[in-house]
LUMDREN-568885 format. One line per field, with one value per residue (C-alpha): residue number from 1; residue in three letters; x, y, z. Coordinates in Angstrom, 1 decimal, m for minus. Example, Ala and Ser with C-alpha at 12.3 -4.5 7.8 and 13.67 -1.06 7.14 Angstrom:
<kevos>
nr <- [1; 2]
rest <- [ALA; SER]
X <- [12.3; 13.7]
Y <- [m4.5; m1.1]
Z <- [7.8; 7.1]
</kevos>
This chain:
<kevos>
nr <- [1; 2; 3; 4; 5; 6; 7; 8; 9; 10; 11; 12; 13; 14; 15; 16; 17; 18; 19; 20; 21; 22; 23; 24; 25; 26; 27; 28; 29; 30; 31; 32; 33; 34; 35; 36; 37; 38; 39; 40; 41; 42; 43; 44; 45; 46; 47; 48; 49; 50; 51; 52; 53; 54; 55; 56; 57; 58; 59; 60; 61; 62; 63; 64; 65; 66; 67; 68; 69; 70; 71; 72; 73; 74; 75; 76; 77; 78; 79; 80; 81; 82; 83; 84; 85; 86; 87; 88; 89; 90; 91; 92; 93; 94; 95; 96; 97; 98; 99; 100; 101; 102; 103; 104; 105; 106; 107; 108; 109; 110; 111; 112; 113; 114; 115; 116; 117; 118; 119; 120; 121; 122; 123; 124; 125; 126; 127; 128; 129; 130; 131; 132; 133; 134; 135; 136; 137; 138; 139; 140; 141; 142; 143; 144; 145; 146; 147; 148; 149; 150; 151; 152; 153; 154; 155; 156; 157; 158; 159; 160; 161; 162; 163; 164; 165; 166; 167; 168; 169; 170; 171; 172; 173; 174; 175; 176; 177; 178; 179; 180; 181; 182; 183; 184; 185; 186; 187; 188; 189; 190; 191; 192; 193; 194; 195; 196; 197; 198; 199; 200; 201; 202; 203; 204; 205; 206; 207; 208; 209; 210; 211; 212; 213; 214; 215; 216; 217; 218; 219; 220; 221; 222; 223; 224; 225; 226; 227; 228; 229; 230; 231; 232; 233; 234; 235; 236; 237; 238; 239; 240; 241; 242; 243; 244; 245; 246; 247; 248; 249; 250; 251; 252; 253; 254; 255; 256; 257; 258; 259; 260; 261; 262; 263; 264; 265; 266; 267; 268; 269; 270; 271; 272; 273; 274; 275; 276; 277; 278; 279; 280; 281; 282; 283; 284; 285; 286; 287; 288; 289; 290; 291; 292; 293; 294; 295; 296; 297; 298; 299; 300; 301; 302; 303; 304; 305; 306; 307; 308; 309; 310; 311; 312; 313; 314; 315; 316; 317; 318; 319; 320; 321; 322; 323; 324; 325; 326; 327; 328; 329; 330; 331; 332; 333; 334; 335; 336; 337; 338; 339; 340; 341; 342; 343; 344; 345; 346; 347; 348; 349; 350; 351; 352; 353; 354; 355; 356; 357; 358; 359; 360; 361; 362; 363; 364; 365; 366; 367; 368; 369; 370; 371; 372; 373; 374; 375; 376; 377; 378; 379; 380; 381; 382; 383; 384; 385; 386; 387; 388; 389; 390; 391; 392; 393; 394; 395; 396; 397; 398; 399; 400; 401; 402; 403; 404; 405; 406; 407; 408; 409; 410; 411; 412; 413; 414; 415; 416; 417; 418; 419; 420; 421; 422; 423; 424; 425; 426; 427; 428; 429; 430; 431; 432; 433; 434; 435; 436; 437; 438; 439; 440; 441; 442; 443; 444; 445; 446; 447; 448; 449; 450; 451; 452; 453; 454; 455; 456; 457; 458; 459; 460; 461; 462; 463; 464; 465; 466; 467; 468; 469; 470; 471; 472; 473; 474; 475; 476; 477; 478; 479; 480; 481; 482; 483; 484; 485; 486; 487; 488; 489; 490; 491; 492; 493; 494; 495; 496; 497; 498; 499; 500; 501; 502; 503; 504; 505; 506; 507; 508; 509; 510; 511; 512; 513; 514; 515; 516; 517; 518; 519; 520; 521; 522; 523; 524; 525; 526; 527; 528; 529; 530; 531; 532; 533; 534; 535; 536; 537; 538; 539; 540; 541; 542; 543; 544; 545; 546; 547; 548; 549; 550; 551; 552; 553; 554; 555; 556; 557; 558; 559; 560; 561; 562; 563; 564; 565; 566; 567; 568; 569; 570]
rest <- [MET; ALA; ASP; ASN; ASP; ASN; PHE; LYS; GLU; ILE; PHE; ASP; GLU; ILE; ASN; LYS; ASN; LEU; SER; SER; ARG; ASN; PHE; VAL; SER; ALA; GLU; ALA; ASN; LEU; ASN; LYS; ILE; LEU; GLU; VAL; ASP; PRO; ASN; ASN; ILE; LYS; ALA; LEU; PHE; LEU; LEU; GLY; SER; ILE; PHE; LEU; GLU; ILE; LYS; GLU; PHE; ASP; ARG; SER; LYS; LYS; ILE; LEU; LYS; LYS; VAL; ILE; ASP; LEU; ASP; PRO; ASN; ILE; ALA; ASN; ALA; ASN; SER; ASN; LEU; GLY; VAL; VAL; TYR; ILE; ASN; LEU; ARG; GLU; PHE; ASP; PHE; ALA; LYS; LYS; TYR; ILE; LEU; LYS; ALA; ILE; GLU; ILE; ASN; PRO; LYS; HIS; LEU; ASP; ALA; TYR; ASN; TYR; LEU; GLY; LEU; ILE; TYR; SER; GLU; LEU; GLY; GLN; PHE; GLU; LYS; ALA; LEU; SER; SER; THR; LYS; LYS; ALA; LEU; GLU; LEU; ASN; GLU; SER; TYR; PHE; GLN; GLY; TYR; ASN; ASN; LEU; GLY; LEU; ILE; TYR; LYS; LYS; PHE; ASN; PHE; PHE; THR; GLU; ALA; GLU; PHE; ASN; PHE; LYS; GLN; ALA; ILE; THR; ILE; ASN; SER; LYS; PHE; THR; GLN; SER; TYR; TYR; ASN; LEU; MET; GLU; LEU; TYR; GLU; LYS; SER; ASN; GLU; ASN; LYS; LYS; LEU; GLU; ASN; ILE; ILE; ARG; ASP; PHE; GLU; LYS; ILE; PHE; ASN; LYS; ASN; SER; ILE; SER; THR; LEU; TYR; GLU; GLY; HIS; ILE; LEU; TYR; LYS; LYS; GLU; PHE; PHE; LEU; ASP; VAL; ILE; GLU; ASN; LEU; LYS; SER; PHE; ILE; ILE; LYS; ASN; ASP; ASN; LYS; LEU; GLU; ILE; ASP; ARG; VAL; ASN; LEU; LEU; ALA; LYS; SER; TYR; ASP; LYS; ILE; ASP; ASP; ILE; GLU; ASN; ALA; PHE; LEU; HIS; PHE; GLU; LYS; THR; ASN; ILE; LEU; ASN; LEU; ASN; SER; LYS; ASN; LYS; GLU; ILE; ASP; LYS; ASN; ASN; PHE; LEU; ILE; LYS; ILE; ASN; ASN; ARG; ILE; ASN; VAL; PHE; LYS; LYS; ILE; LYS; ASP; ASP; ASN; SER; LEU; VAL; ALA; GLU; THR; ASN; TYR; ASP; TYR; LYS; PRO; VAL; PHE; MET; ILE; GLY; PHE; PRO; ARG; SER; GLY; THR; THR; LEU; LEU; ASP; THR; ILE; LEU; ARG; SER; HIS; GLN; MET; ILE; GLU; VAL; ILE; GLU; GLU; LYS; HIS; MET; MET; GLU; LYS; LEU; ILE; ASN; SER; LEU; ASN; ARG; LEU; THR; ASN; ASN; SER; ILE; GLU; LYS; ILE; HIS; ASN; ILE; ASP; ASP; GLN; HIS; ILE; LYS; GLN; LEU; GLY; LYS; ASN; TYR; PHE; LYS; GLU; LEU; HIS; SER; TYR; SER; LYS; ASN; PHE; ASP; THR; SER; LYS; VAL; TYR; ILE; ASP; LYS; LEU; PRO; PHE; ASN; ILE; ILE; TYR; ILE; ALA; GLU; ILE; ILE; ARG; VAL; PHE; PRO; ASN; ALA; LYS; PHE; ILE; ILE; SER; ILE; ARG; HIS; PRO; CYS; ASP; CYS; VAL; LEU; SER; CYS; TYR; MET; GLN; ASN; PHE; ASN; LEU; ASN; ASP; SER; MET; SER; ASN; PHE; LEU; ASN; LEU; ASN; ASP; ALA; ALA; ASN; ILE; TYR; ASN; VAL; VAL; MET; ASN; LEU; LEU; LYS; ILE; TYR; LYS; LYS; ASN; PHE; VAL; PHE; ASN; PHE; LYS; GLU; ILE; LYS; TYR; GLU; ASN; ILE; ILE; SER; ASN; PHE; ASN; PHE; GLU; ILE; LYS; ASN; VAL; LEU; ASP; PHE; LEU; ASP; LEU; PRO; TRP; ASP; ASP; LYS; VAL; ILE; GLU; TYR; GLN; LYS; THR; ALA; ILE; SER; ARG; GLU; ARG; ILE; PHE; THR; PRO; SER; TYR; ASP; GLN; VAL; ILE; LYS; PRO; LEU; TYR; SER; GLN; SER; ILE; ALA; ARG; TRP; GLU; LYS; TYR; LYS; ASN; LYS; LEU; SER; LYS; VAL; TYR; PRO; ILE; LEU; GLU; PRO; TRP; ILE; LYS; GLU; PHE; ASN; TYR; GLU]
X <- [108.0; 106.9; 110.3; 112.3; 115.0; 112.3; 110.8; 114.2; 114.7; 111.4; 112.0; 115.4; 113.5; 110.9; 113.7; 115.0; 111.4; 111.1; 114.5; 113.5; 109.9; 108.5; 105.4; 103.5; 106.2; 106.6; 102.9; 102.9; 105.9; 104.3; 101.1; 103.1; 104.2; 100.8; 99.2; 101.2; 101.3; 98.4; 99.5; 103.1; 103.5; 106.5; 104.8; 101.5; 103.3; 105.2; 102.0; 100.0; 103.0; 103.1; 99.3; 99.9; 102.8; 100.6; 97.7; 95.3; 94.3; 91.4; 93.3; 96.4; 94.1; 92.6; 96.0; 97.7; 94.9; 95.5; 99.2; 98.2; 95.7; 98.5; 101.0; 99.9; 103.4; 104.8; 105.6; 106.0; 102.6; 100.9; 102.7; 101.8; 98.2; 98.1; 99.4; 96.6; 94.1; 95.8; 95.3; 91.6; 91.4; 90.2; 92.4; 91.1; 92.0; 95.3; 96.3; 95.4; 97.8; 100.5; 100.5; 100.6; 103.7; 105.4; 104.4; 106.1; 109.1; 109.6; 112.3; 110.1; 111.0; 108.4; 105.7; 106.4; 106.6; 103.2; 101.8; 102.7; 100.9; 97.8; 97.8; 98.2; 95.2; 93.2; 94.1; 96.4; 99.4; 101.5; 101.1; 101.9; 105.2; 106.1; 105.5; 107.6; 110.4; 110.5; 111.6; 114.3; 115.5; 116.0; 117.8; 118.8; 119.5; 115.9; 115.2; 111.6; 111.0; 112.2; 109.9; 106.9; 107.7; 107.5; 104.1; 102.9; 104.1; 102.6; 99.2; 99.1; 100.3; 103.8; 105.4; 108.8; 109.2; 107.8; 110.4; 113.2; 112.3; 111.8; 115.3; 116.7; 115.4; 117.1; 120.3; 120.4; 119.3; 119.7; 117.8; 114.7; 112.2; 109.2; 110.7; 111.5; 107.9; 106.7; 108.9; 107.5; 104.0; 104.8; 106.4; 103.7; 100.9; 102.7; 103.5; 107.3; 108.0; 111.8; 112.2; 110.0; 112.2; 115.3; 113.9; 112.8; 116.3; 117.9; 115.7; 116.2; 120.0; 119.7; 116.7; 116.2; 112.8; 109.7; 106.0; 105.9; 108.6; 106.9; 103.6; 105.2; 107.0; 103.5; 102.3; 105.2; 104.3; 100.7; 101.5; 103.6; 100.7; 102.4; 99.3; 100.1; 103.4; 101.5; 99.2; 102.0; 104.0; 101.1; 98.9; 101.2; 101.3; 99.4; 100.5; 99.6; 100.6; 99.3; 95.7; 96.0; 98.7; 96.9; 93.8; 96.1; 97.5; 94.1; 92.8; 95.7; 95.2; 91.6; 92.4; 95.0; 92.5; 90.1; 92.6; 93.0; 89.2; 89.3; 85.9; 85.4; 88.7; 88.5; 85.1; 86.1; 89.1; 87.2; 84.7; 87.6; 88.9; 85.5; 85.2; 88.7; 87.7; 84.4; 86.1; 88.8; 86.4; 86.4; 83.5; 82.6; 81.9; 78.3; 77.0; 73.5; 74.5; 75.1; 71.9; 69.9; 71.6; 70.5; 67.0; 66.5; 67.3; 65.0; 62.1; 62.8; 63.5; 60.9; 58.4; 60.3; 60.3; 62.9; 63.8; 66.4; 64.3; 64.2; 68.0; 70.0; 72.8; 76.2; 79.2; 82.2; 85.5; 84.5; 81.8; 82.6; 82.5; 81.8; 82.7; 80.3; 79.0; 78.7; 82.1; 83.9; 81.9; 85.0; 85.6; 89.3; 89.8; 87.9; 89.7; 93.1; 92.0; 90.5; 93.4; 95.7; 94.0; 96.1; 93.1; 91.8; 92.9; 91.2; 91.0; 90.9; 89.1; 89.2; 86.3; 85.6; 81.9; 81.5; 82.6; 80.2; 77.4; 78.3; 78.0; 74.6; 73.4; 74.4; 72.5; 69.4; 69.6; 70.1; 66.8; 67.9; 64.5; 65.2; 68.2; 66.2; 65.5; 69.1; 69.8; 72.0; 74.7; 75.3; 75.1; 77.8; 80.0; 79.7; 80.8; 83.8; 84.8; 84.6; 86.7; 89.3; 89.8; 89.8; 92.5; 94.6; 94.8; 96.1; 99.7; 99.0; 95.3; 94.2; 90.7; 91.0; 91.2; 88.4; 88.7; 86.9; 86.0; 86.1; 84.5; 82.1; 79.7; 79.1; 76.4; 74.1; 74.6; 73.4; 70.5; 72.8; 75.5; 73.1; 71.7; 75.1; 76.3; 73.2; 75.5; 77.6; 78.2; 78.1; 79.8; 78.0; 79.8; 77.7; 78.6; 76.6; 75.0; 76.1; 79.7; 79.6; 78.3; 80.5; 83.6; 82.8; 82.4; 85.8; 87.6; 89.6; 88.4; 89.5; 86.5; 84.1; 80.3; 79.8; 82.3; 81.4; 78.2; 80.4; 81.4; 78.6; 76.8; 73.3; 74.3; 76.2; 73.2; 70.9; 73.2; 73.4; 69.6; 68.9; 71.7; 70.3; 66.8; 68.1; 69.7; 66.5; 64.7; 67.2; 66.9; 63.1; 62.6; 65.6; 67.0; 70.8; 73.4; 74.8; 76.4; 76.1; 79.0; 79.2; 82.4; 81.8; 81.4; 84.9; 86.4; 84.6; 84.4; 87.1; 87.5; 83.7; 82.9; 85.7; 85.0; 81.4; 82.7; 85.0; 82.2; 80.1; 83.0; 83.3; 86.8; 88.5; 90.0; 93.5; 95.5; 97.1; 94.0; 94.8; 98.1; 96.5; 98.7; 101.7; 99.7; 98.9; 102.5; 103.8; 101.4; 103.0; 100.2; 96.6; 94.2; 91.8; 91.7; 92.3; 95.8; 97.3; 94.9; 94.8; 98.5; 97.5; 96.1; 92.4; 91.2; 87.7; 88.1; 86.2; 83.1; 80.6; 83.0; 79.9; 78.8; 81.5; 80.0; 76.4; 75.5; 77.1; 74.9; 71.6; 70.2; 70.9; 70.2; 66.4; 67.6; 69.7; 67.6; 65.4; 68.7; 70.0; 66.8; 67.0; 70.5; 69.8; 72.1; 69.7]
Y <- [52.3; 54.1; 54.5; 57.7; 56.1; 55.1; 58.5; 60.1; 58.1; 59.2; 62.9; 62.7; 61.4; 64.1; 66.8; 65.5; 65.6; 69.2; 70.3; 68.9; 70.2; 66.8; 67.6; 64.4; 62.2; 64.5; 64.3; 60.5; 60.2; 62.6; 60.5; 57.4; 59.3; 60.5; 57.1; 56.0; 59.3; 61.5; 64.3; 64.5; 68.3; 68.3; 66.2; 68.2; 71.5; 70.3; 69.0; 72.2; 74.2; 71.9; 72.5; 76.2; 76.0; 74.2; 76.6; 74.1; 76.7; 75.0; 71.8; 73.9; 75.9; 72.8; 71.2; 74.3; 75.0; 71.5; 72.3; 75.5; 73.6; 71.2; 74.0; 77.6; 78.9; 77.8; 81.1; 79.6; 77.8; 81.0; 82.9; 80.2; 80.2; 84.0; 83.5; 81.0; 83.6; 86.3; 84.1; 83.5; 87.3; 87.0; 89.7; 90.1; 86.4; 86.9; 89.7; 87.9; 85.0; 87.1; 89.3; 86.2; 85.0; 88.3; 88.1; 84.7; 85.7; 89.5; 89.1; 87.0; 88.7; 86.9; 87.8; 91.6; 91.2; 89.6; 92.1; 94.8; 93.0; 92.7; 96.4; 97.1; 95.1; 96.9; 100.2; 101.3; 102.5; 104.0; 100.9; 98.7; 100.6; 100.6; 96.9; 95.9; 98.4; 96.8; 93.5; 95.4; 97.1; 93.5; 92.4; 95.0; 92.0; 90.7; 90.8; 89.5; 92.7; 94.9; 92.9; 93.5; 97.2; 97.2; 95.6; 98.1; 101.1; 99.6; 99.1; 102.7; 104.0; 105.0; 103.3; 104.8; 103.6; 100.2; 99.8; 100.8; 98.3; 95.4; 96.1; 96.2; 92.8; 91.5; 93.4; 91.4; 88.1; 88.0; 84.6; 85.8; 85.2; 87.0; 90.4; 89.9; 88.9; 91.9; 94.2; 92.6; 93.2; 96.8; 97.6; 95.9; 97.8; 101.2; 100.6; 100.8; 98.3; 98.9; 98.3; 95.1; 93.8; 94.5; 92.8; 89.7; 89.5; 89.8; 87.2; 84.8; 85.1; 83.5; 81.3; 80.7; 81.2; 80.0; 80.4; 83.7; 85.5; 84.0; 85.5; 89.0; 88.7; 87.9; 91.3; 93.0; 91.2; 92.1; 95.8; 95.5; 93.9; 90.5; 88.6; 85.4; 85.2; 85.8; 82.9; 80.6; 81.4; 81.2; 78.4; 75.5; 75.8; 76.6; 78.5; 75.9; 77.7; 81.2; 81.6; 85.3; 84.8; 81.9; 84.2; 86.8; 84.2; 83.0; 86.6; 87.7; 84.7; 85.7; 89.2; 88.0; 85.7; 88.6; 90.8; 88.3; 87.8; 84.2; 84.7; 81.2; 80.8; 84.3; 83.8; 80.4; 82.0; 85.0; 82.4; 80.4; 83.6; 84.3; 80.7; 80.9; 84.2; 82.8; 79.7; 81.8; 84.5; 85.6; 84.0; 87.3; 88.7; 88.6; 90.0; 90.3; 92.8; 95.3; 94.4; 94.9; 98.2; 99.5; 98.0; 99.7; 103.0; 102.4; 101.6; 104.7; 107.3; 106.4; 107.8; 111.0; 114.2; 116.7; 120.0; 120.9; 124.0; 123.1; 122.4; 125.1; 126.7; 125.3; 127.5; 125.4; 126.5; 125.0; 123.0; 119.3; 117.5; 113.7; 111.6; 108.6; 105.9; 102.1; 100.5; 100.2; 103.2; 105.3; 107.1; 106.3; 107.8; 110.9; 111.1; 111.1; 113.6; 116.1; 115.8; 117.0; 120.5; 122.7; 123.7; 120.1; 117.6; 114.2; 112.1; 108.6; 105.6; 106.8; 105.8; 109.2; 109.1; 105.6; 107.1; 110.0; 107.5; 105.5; 108.7; 109.4; 105.9; 106.3; 109.7; 108.1; 104.7; 103.2; 104.8; 106.6; 108.1; 110.2; 112.0; 115.2; 115.1; 115.6; 119.2; 121.6; 121.5; 117.8; 118.2; 120.9; 118.8; 115.9; 118.2; 119.4; 115.9; 115.0; 117.9; 117.3; 113.8; 115.0; 117.6; 114.8; 113.2; 116.5; 117.4; 121.1; 121.9; 125.0; 126.3; 127.9; 124.4; 122.0; 118.8; 115.8; 112.7; 109.9; 106.6; 105.1; 103.4; 106.6; 106.8; 105.0; 107.8; 110.7; 111.5; 111.5; 113.5; 116.3; 116.3; 117.2; 119.1; 120.6; 122.5; 119.5; 118.7; 115.3; 114.0; 110.8; 108.5; 106.5; 103.7; 101.2; 98.9; 95.8; 97.0; 98.1; 94.8; 92.7; 94.6; 94.2; 90.5; 90.4; 92.4; 90.8; 93.1; 92.9; 91.4; 93.0; 92.9; 95.0; 93.7; 90.0; 90.7; 90.6; 86.9; 86.0; 87.8; 87.4; 89.0; 91.8; 92.6; 92.6; 94.9; 97.3; 97.3; 98.1; 100.8; 102.4; 102.3; 104.1; 106.7; 107.2; 107.7; 110.3; 112.2; 112.1; 112.9; 115.1; 118.3; 118.1; 119.5; 116.8; 116.3; 113.0; 112.1; 109.2; 107.2; 106.7; 110.5; 111.2; 108.8; 110.1; 113.9; 114.5; 118.3; 119.0; 116.6; 117.7; 121.4; 120.7; 119.1; 121.9; 124.5; 122.5; 122.9; 126.6; 126.1; 127.4; 125.1; 123.8; 122.3; 119.9; 117.8; 116.9; 115.4; 113.5; 110.4; 112.4; 112.8; 109.0; 108.0; 110.4; 109.1; 106.9; 104.5; 104.3; 102.7; 101.2; 98.1; 100.5; 101.2; 99.7; 101.3; 105.0; 105.4; 104.5; 106.8; 106.9; 103.8; 102.6; 98.9; 99.2; 100.6; 98.0; 95.3; 93.5; 92.7; 90.1; 88.4; 88.8; 85.1; 85.1; 88.0; 86.6; 85.7; 89.0; 91.2; 91.6; 93.0; 95.6; 96.4; 99.1; 100.9; 100.8; 102.6; 105.0; 106.1; 106.2; 103.4; 101.9]
Z <- [120.6; 123.7; 125.2; 124.7; 122.5; 119.9; 120.1; 119.6; 116.4; 115.1; 116.0; 114.2; 111.1; 111.6; 111.6; 108.4; 106.9; 108.0; 106.6; 103.2; 103.6; 103.3; 105.4; 104.4; 105.9; 108.8; 109.6; 109.3; 111.7; 114.2; 114.1; 115.0; 118.3; 118.9; 118.6; 121.5; 123.5; 122.4; 124.7; 123.5; 123.6; 121.2; 118.6; 118.9; 118.6; 115.5; 113.9; 114.5; 113.0; 110.0; 109.4; 109.8; 107.2; 104.7; 105.4; 106.9; 109.6; 111.2; 111.9; 113.1; 115.4; 117.0; 117.7; 119.0; 121.3; 122.7; 123.2; 125.1; 127.2; 128.2; 128.8; 128.5; 128.9; 125.6; 123.8; 120.3; 120.6; 121.5; 118.8; 116.1; 117.3; 116.9; 113.3; 112.6; 113.7; 111.6; 108.6; 109.7; 110.0; 113.6; 114.8; 118.3; 119.0; 117.2; 119.4; 122.6; 121.8; 120.3; 123.5; 125.6; 123.7; 124.4; 128.0; 128.2; 126.2; 126.0; 123.4; 121.0; 117.7; 115.7; 118.2; 117.9; 114.1; 113.9; 116.5; 114.0; 111.3; 113.5; 114.3; 110.6; 109.7; 112.4; 110.8; 113.7; 111.7; 114.6; 116.7; 113.8; 113.2; 116.9; 117.4; 114.4; 115.2; 118.6; 117.1; 115.0; 118.3; 119.7; 116.6; 113.9; 111.5; 111.7; 108.1; 108.6; 110.5; 107.6; 105.3; 107.6; 107.9; 104.1; 104.2; 106.8; 104.8; 101.6; 103.3; 104.4; 100.9; 101.8; 98.9; 99.0; 102.5; 101.7; 98.8; 101.1; 103.8; 101.4; 99.9; 103.5; 104.1; 100.9; 101.8; 105.1; 103.6; 99.8; 99.7; 101.5; 98.7; 100.2; 99.9; 96.2; 95.7; 97.6; 95.5; 92.3; 93.5; 94.5; 91.1; 89.1; 90.8; 90.5; 86.8; 87.5; 84.7; 84.5; 88.2; 87.9; 85.1; 87.2; 90.4; 88.4; 86.8; 90.2; 91.6; 88.8; 89.0; 92.6; 92.4; 88.7; 87.1; 89.1; 88.8; 90.7; 88.7; 85.5; 86.6; 87.1; 83.8; 82.4; 83.7; 81.8; 78.6; 79.0; 79.3; 76.2; 74.5; 73.8; 74.7; 73.0; 74.9; 78.1; 77.4; 76.4; 79.5; 82.1; 80.8; 81.7; 85.5; 88.5; 91.7; 94.4; 97.7; 97.1; 96.2; 95.6; 93.1; 91.4; 91.0; 89.5; 87.1; 85.9; 85.7; 83.6; 81.3; 81.0; 80.1; 77.5; 75.9; 75.8; 73.9; 71.1; 71.0; 72.1; 73.8; 75.0; 76.8; 78.1; 79.7; 81.0; 82.8; 84.1; 85.5; 87.0; 88.6; 90.3; 91.4; 93.1; 94.7; 95.9; 97.5; 99.2; 100.3; 104.0; 105.7; 107.2; 103.8; 102.7; 99.4; 100.8; 103.4; 100.5; 98.8; 102.0; 102.6; 99.1; 99.3; 102.8; 101.1; 98.3; 100.7; 102.7; 100.2; 97.6; 100.2; 100.9; 98.8; 99.8; 98.1; 100.8; 101.6; 105.3; 105.4; 107.2; 105.2; 106.4; 106.2; 105.5; 103.9; 100.6; 98.9; 98.5; 95.2; 95.0; 92.1; 92.0; 89.7; 89.4; 89.5; 86.1; 84.7; 84.0; 87.3; 87.3; 83.7; 84.7; 88.0; 86.2; 83.7; 86.3; 88.7; 85.8; 86.3; 88.5; 90.6; 91.2; 93.7; 93.9; 97.0; 95.7; 97.2; 100.9; 103.1; 104.7; 103.8; 105.4; 108.6; 108.3; 107.5; 110.6; 112.7; 111.2; 111.9; 115.6; 115.8; 114.3; 115.9; 112.4; 111.2; 108.0; 107.5; 110.6; 109.1; 108.8; 112.5; 113.4; 114.7; 112.8; 115.5; 115.0; 111.2; 111.3; 113.5; 111.0; 108.2; 110.2; 111.0; 107.4; 106.3; 108.9; 107.6; 104.0; 104.9; 106.3; 102.7; 101.2; 101.5; 101.1; 101.6; 99.7; 100.1; 96.5; 95.0; 94.2; 96.2; 94.7; 96.9; 94.5; 95.5; 93.1; 95.5; 97.5; 94.9; 97.4; 100.0; 98.1; 100.5; 103.5; 101.8; 100.9; 104.4; 105.7; 102.6; 100.8; 98.4; 97.4; 93.7; 92.2; 89.2; 88.2; 85.7; 83.3; 81.0; 78.9; 81.5; 79.8; 79.5; 83.2; 84.5; 82.3; 83.3; 87.0; 86.5; 84.7; 87.3; 90.1; 92.9; 96.6; 98.0; 100.6; 101.0; 98.0; 95.6; 96.3; 94.2; 91.1; 91.3; 89.0; 86.2; 87.7; 91.0; 89.1; 87.0; 90.0; 92.0; 89.0; 88.8; 92.5; 92.5; 89.5; 90.9; 94.0; 91.8; 90.0; 93.2; 94.4; 91.1; 91.3; 94.9; 96.0; 94.7; 94.4; 92.0; 89.7; 86.3; 84.5; 82.1; 79.8; 79.5; 75.8; 75.2; 76.9; 74.4; 71.4; 72.2; 74.8; 74.9; 74.8; 77.6; 79.9; 79.3; 80.4; 83.6; 84.3; 83.8; 86.2; 88.7; 87.9; 86.7; 83.5; 80.8; 81.5; 78.7; 81.1; 81.2; 77.6; 78.8; 81.6; 80.8; 82.2; 85.4; 85.5; 84.9; 87.6; 90.2; 92.8; 92.6; 91.4; 94.0; 91.5; 89.2; 86.3; 87.4; 84.2; 81.8; 82.6; 81.6; 78.0; 75.3; 75.0; 73.1; 72.0; 72.5; 75.9; 74.1; 73.2; 74.4; 75.7; 72.2; 71.9; 75.0; 74.0; 74.3; 77.8; 78.8; 77.4; 80.8; 82.4; 79.4; 80.4; 83.8; 82.1; 79.1; 80.9; 81.9; 78.3; 77.4; 80.4; 79.5; 75.8; 74.7; 72.3]
</kevos>
């Protein structure tokens, strides 16, 4: 078997295996060659590439590294190893190997394309565009490049441009399924249901119905409140090769069972959603990092009493407003209502404050108890930097308007915020603790250190408890200007509650706030998990929802009970 003729026969068979995507047989045939010739570069490269295709990234990495050790000047091996590292989210390594592929072959289209994706993940928008457009300069019919441009524009919230480029990819190659899927996701998340229906129909004319088109059709049915149809359509299959979409399928089933009050099946599927999320979680994400951050603040600020009397007055163009609260406490509903006012603009889910906190940490050597030792010059510069970024998110910045920075978990940074902005205002959203925690557990969040605390009820209740303990310390030991507003009161007494918030912001009543649904529908995209809810009329089903799941909450209820009393929900 060791002679070239025998190898040629096996490679011919492998090519047939790969053409039919029979990766099991291809792997078996490649191993026949490697048993005789362990350093056969062609066989190793194909085996590493197969493992990449079937998402066995660690095995792929090991074998592709061996290929490069044997011959470092194989462009495709370097490019594929870069793709492995992209999937492992190790972007510095990914960039190293992709750049090596380009050095070997300056006309490597895929390498430029993947380099664009790497820069996108690193938050470098212009470099991402430039790298991907380089591939298109080399080949204007490179449909993968247009698809990648769409992904980059979508990541940076340019949805019109994203849509255009996904469509360009399909125009060039009408059978490129990934751009159809990307358009489905774009239209679903932006509530463009008619466009979603059309792209599903176009897709199924060419490819027939499959699990992914059925999933997105399920989203349409869910929004039309055909919950039994959603269940019937989605329960009979799994999506094997895309964990993100499989999580979406299970979560949509869970929400549909919840809507028909099939509590056992609903909770079972919410639990499955969280197990899938846990098993696919990036290894760098650690729920304890967020818990440590909060407990550190509790330990520091419970010993500090600060009335702001020693804080120098800062002269900025306007006084910032922060919309904060525990996740799923109603901030997105309130955001959509308030942004309907002609004198309010809400900057949604941007991490401006995180950058400010990082700057404070550098100035204090990560000793937050020293934030009052920072001189006024540095404090004013931090404020200017914050406003500069805030301006960048507003198309027409107007100092006569009220700008609201909405990010719920900024609630943990109140002490730092008032150190830089002593005259800041805070709108704090409150919701029944059990509803809040249950809703977080049921929500399919994009995972990070903080959101990974919602993958089981005990962690969710514990993080609620420590966040509220920190808020209580802030309210006791610090003087700051805040307005608490209960989600339930917005539902039951809309005009009264919203008028109170507008009074707090020194703004007159605007009848447009009553028609907030029009604002929601006209928005290009809502960046929170509530994107499909705020376009609907006010409804009371989310109030006391937790009572249906009372037996599921029995173990965490003692953790939440003190806060039920604290916020007068008894």
